[in-house]
MARDRENKE-562779 format. One line per 2 residues: number of its first residue (from 1); their letters; for each residue x, y, z of C-alpha. Coordinates in nm, 2 decimals. Example, Ala and Ser with C-alpha at 12.3 -4.5 7.8 and 13.67 -1.06 7.14 Angstrom:
2
1 = AS = 1.23 -0.45 0.78; 1.37 -0.11 0.71
This chain:
225
1 = XX = -2.37 10.96 -11.07; -2.09 11.21 -11.00
3 = XX = -1.87 11.32 -11.29; -1.53 11.15 -11.27
5 = XX = -1.27 11.41 -11.36; -0.99 11.15 -11.43
7 = XX = -0.88 11.12 -11.79; -0.63 10.83 -11.82
9 = XX = -0.34 10.91 -12.05; -0.28 10.61 -12.27
11 = XX = 0.09 10.65 -12.34; 0.11 10.30 -12.49
13 = XX = 0.26 10.26 -12.84; 0.05 9.94 -12.92
15 = XX = -0.31 9.99 -13.01; -0.43 9.65 -12.87
17 = XX = -0.25 9.71 -12.54; -0.40 10.06 -12.51
19 = XX = -0.75 9.93 -12.58; -0.71 9.65 -12.33
21 = XX = -0.60 9.89 -12.06; -0.88 10.13 -12.14
23 = XX = -1.14 9.85 -12.10; -0.98 9.74 -11.78
25 = XX = -1.01 10.08 -11.60; -1.31 10.23 -11.78
27 = XX = -1.55 10.21 -11.48; -1.31 10.42 -11.27
29 = XX = -1.20 10.69 -11.51; -1.41 10.96 -11.68
31 = XX = -1.23 10.97 -12.02; -0.93 10.87 -12.23
33 = XX = -0.65 11.11 -12.33; -0.46 11.03 -12.65
35 = XX = -0.15 11.23 -12.73; 0.07 11.31 -13.02
37 = XX = 0.26 10.98 -13.01; -0.07 10.77 -13.03
39 = XX = -0.22 10.99 -13.30; 0.09 10.98 -13.52
41 = XX = 0.11 10.60 -13.48; -0.25 10.51 -13.52
43 = XX = -0.44 10.81 -13.66; -0.81 10.83 -13.70
45 = XX = -0.84 10.45 -13.70; -0.68 10.42 -13.36
47 = XX = -0.91 10.69 -13.21; -1.22 10.52 -13.36
49 = XX = -1.11 10.19 -13.20; -1.06 10.35 -12.86
51 = XX = -1.39 10.53 -12.88; -1.56 10.19 -12.89
53 = XX = -1.47 10.16 -12.52; -1.75 10.42 -12.46
55 = XX = -1.56 10.70 -12.28; -1.51 11.06 -12.39
57 = XX = -1.19 11.11 -12.59; -0.94 11.39 -12.52
59 = XX = -0.71 11.45 -12.82; -0.40 11.61 -12.68
61 = XX = -0.25 11.73 -13.01; -0.13 12.08 -12.89
63 = XX = -0.18 12.23 -13.24; 0.04 12.53 -13.30
65 = XX = 0.06 12.67 -13.66; -0.08 12.96 -13.86
67 = XX = -0.45 13.01 -13.80; -0.57 12.86 -14.14
69 = XX = -0.37 12.54 -14.08; -0.50 12.49 -13.72
71 = XX = -0.86 12.56 -13.83; -0.82 12.30 -14.11
73 = XX = -0.67 12.05 -13.87; -0.97 12.11 -13.63
75 = XX = -1.21 12.04 -13.92; -1.03 11.72 -14.01
77 = XX = -1.09 11.58 -13.66; -1.46 11.67 -13.64
79 = XX = -1.55 11.32 -13.74; -1.38 11.18 -13.43
81 = XX = -1.60 11.39 -13.20; -1.34 11.46 -12.94
83 = XX = -1.46 11.59 -12.61; -1.14 11.80 -12.56
85 = XX = -0.87 11.92 -12.80; -0.56 12.11 -12.71
87 = XX = -0.39 12.39 -12.89; -0.09 12.62 -12.79
89 = XX = -0.18 12.96 -12.64; 0.15 13.08 -12.78
91 = XX = 0.01 13.05 -13.13; -0.17 13.38 -13.05
93 = XX = -0.52 13.53 -13.04; -0.61 13.48 -13.41
95 = XX = -0.50 13.12 -13.41; -0.71 13.05 -13.09
97 = XX = -1.02 13.22 -13.23; -1.00 13.03 -13.55
99 = XX = -0.94 12.70 -13.38; -1.25 12.75 -13.16
101 = XX = -1.46 12.86 -13.45; -1.36 12.55 -13.65
103 = XX = -1.42 12.30 -13.36; -1.73 12.09 -13.32
105 = XX = -1.99 12.24 -13.09; -1.95 11.96 -12.83
107 = XX = -1.57 11.99 -12.84; -1.39 12.19 -12.57
109 = XX = -1.09 12.37 -12.71; -0.83 12.43 -12.44
111 = XX = -0.49 12.61 -12.47; -0.16 12.49 -12.33
113 = XX = 0.00 12.77 -12.13; 0.35 12.66 -12.02
115 = XX = 0.45 12.30 -12.07; 0.52 12.13 -11.73
117 = XX = 0.86 12.02 -11.86; 0.98 12.39 -11.88
119 = XX = 1.12 12.60 -11.59; 1.21 12.96 -11.57
121 = XX = 1.55 12.91 -11.72; 1.40 12.73 -12.02
123 = XX = 1.16 13.03 -12.08; 1.45 13.27 -12.06
125 = XX = 1.64 13.07 -12.33; 1.35 13.11 -12.57
127 = XX = 1.32 13.48 -12.51; 1.03 13.49 -12.25
129 = XX = 1.12 13.72 -11.97; 0.83 13.63 -11.74
131 = XX = 0.86 13.33 -11.50; 0.65 13.02 -11.56
133 = XX = 0.37 13.12 -11.32; 0.33 13.48 -11.47
135 = XX = 0.35 13.35 -11.82; 0.08 13.09 -11.75
137 = XX = -0.15 13.36 -11.61; -0.08 13.59 -11.91
139 = XX = -0.16 13.32 -12.17; -0.47 13.21 -11.97
141 = XX = -0.60 13.57 -12.00; -0.53 13.56 -12.37
143 = XX = -0.71 13.23 -12.42; -1.00 13.36 -12.22
145 = XX = -1.03 13.67 -12.43; -1.00 13.46 -12.75
147 = XX = -1.32 13.27 -12.65; -1.16 12.93 -12.57
149 = XX = -1.32 12.70 -12.32; -1.02 12.68 -12.09
151 = XX = -0.65 12.60 -12.05; -0.40 12.33 -11.96
153 = XX = -0.18 12.43 -11.66; 0.00 12.28 -11.37
155 = XX = -0.17 12.22 -11.03; 0.04 12.51 -10.90
157 = XX = -0.13 12.77 -11.12; -0.48 12.65 -11.14
159 = XX = -0.60 12.82 -10.83; -0.48 13.16 -10.93
161 = XX = -0.61 13.13 -11.29; -0.96 13.02 -11.16
163 = XX = -0.98 13.34 -10.96; -0.95 13.53 -11.29
165 = XX = -1.16 13.30 -11.50; -1.45 13.17 -11.28
167 = XX = -1.62 12.94 -11.53; -1.31 12.83 -11.71
169 = XX = -1.24 12.46 -11.79; -0.91 12.36 -11.64
171 = XX = -0.70 12.06 -11.74; -0.42 11.96 -11.50
173 = XX = -0.16 11.71 -11.61; 0.16 11.59 -11.44
175 = XX = -0.02 11.47 -11.13; 0.15 11.22 -10.90
177 = XX = 0.02 11.03 -10.60; 0.16 11.14 -10.26
179 = XX = 0.37 10.81 -10.24; 0.45 10.79 -10.61
181 = XX = 0.76 10.87 -10.81; 0.79 11.21 -10.98
183 = XX = 0.93 11.08 -11.30; 1.02 11.37 -11.53
185 = XX = 0.77 11.62 -11.38; 0.94 11.92 -11.22
187 = XX = 0.62 12.07 -11.07; 0.37 11.82 -10.94
189 = XX = 0.07 11.81 -10.70; -0.17 11.53 -10.60
191 = XX = -0.50 11.47 -10.78; -0.70 11.57 -10.47
193 = XX = -0.50 11.90 -10.44; -0.56 11.98 -10.80
195 = XX = -0.93 11.91 -10.78; -0.97 12.12 -10.47
197 = XX = -0.78 12.41 -10.64; -1.03 12.41 -10.93
199 = XX = -0.92 12.15 -11.19; -1.20 12.03 -11.42
201 = XX = -1.00 11.74 -11.56; -0.72 11.55 -11.40
203 = XX = -0.48 11.38 -11.65; -0.32 11.07 -11.51
205 = XX = -0.09 10.85 -11.70; 0.19 10.64 -11.55
207 = XX = 0.04 10.61 -11.19; -0.24 10.41 -11.36
209 = XX = -0.08 10.27 -11.68; 0.24 10.15 -11.54
211 = XX = 0.10 10.02 -11.21; 0.12 9.65 -11.14
213 = XX = -0.26 9.65 -11.12; -0.40 9.94 -11.32
215 = XX = -0.76 9.87 -11.21; -0.67 9.89 -10.84
217 = XX = -0.46 10.21 -10.91; -0.75 10.38 -11.09
219 = XX = -1.00 10.28 -10.82; -0.76 10.41 -10.55
221 = XX = -0.71 10.74 -10.72; -1.09 10.78 -10.77
223 = XX = -1.13 10.71 -10.40; -0.91 11.01 -10.31
225 = X = -1.13 11.26 -10.49
């Protein structure tokens, strides 16, 4: 069976609703992505409940703190056996190295480069002179040299970063279907375009979770890959 790169982002505040949706689409996605909102609301218990669905769990926590704190947080989620955990590349090399060292051996640690909600003006306002594309490439290089498994980036950067980092693991969020609404994403590509450009994992939320028929939506997206 081919590996399904789609991780469904369960952006639902209620645990029972999230679990019901995961069970509904589980044969047409490759994993479940749980973000900060879910983790703050439901903690370890919620992750354990969703793990019962039988799919890999991606904990999108975007850890960003001093190296000791991030390493301790990584150790605290060992028991959940996540397949992927995110940290912020902007936390620097030592933080990234310590996060990777503290992670479980079956957990991929990937660094967020530039959030897809930020544009060049936003970067300027926080003192970053590079544009979003160049900043993403710079942070990808740093994550690579720090020994991480890969990065999170938009579909626009993944091709360029893959040229520099041949065997990297690339998570691409903010994907939208060709006929779908963009929502709050400023820079978006289709799942197929991202896959062809080198994405390892495609994070898809609203196009599945807010669809009238989530199962049909998941099946349709899977069919485009």
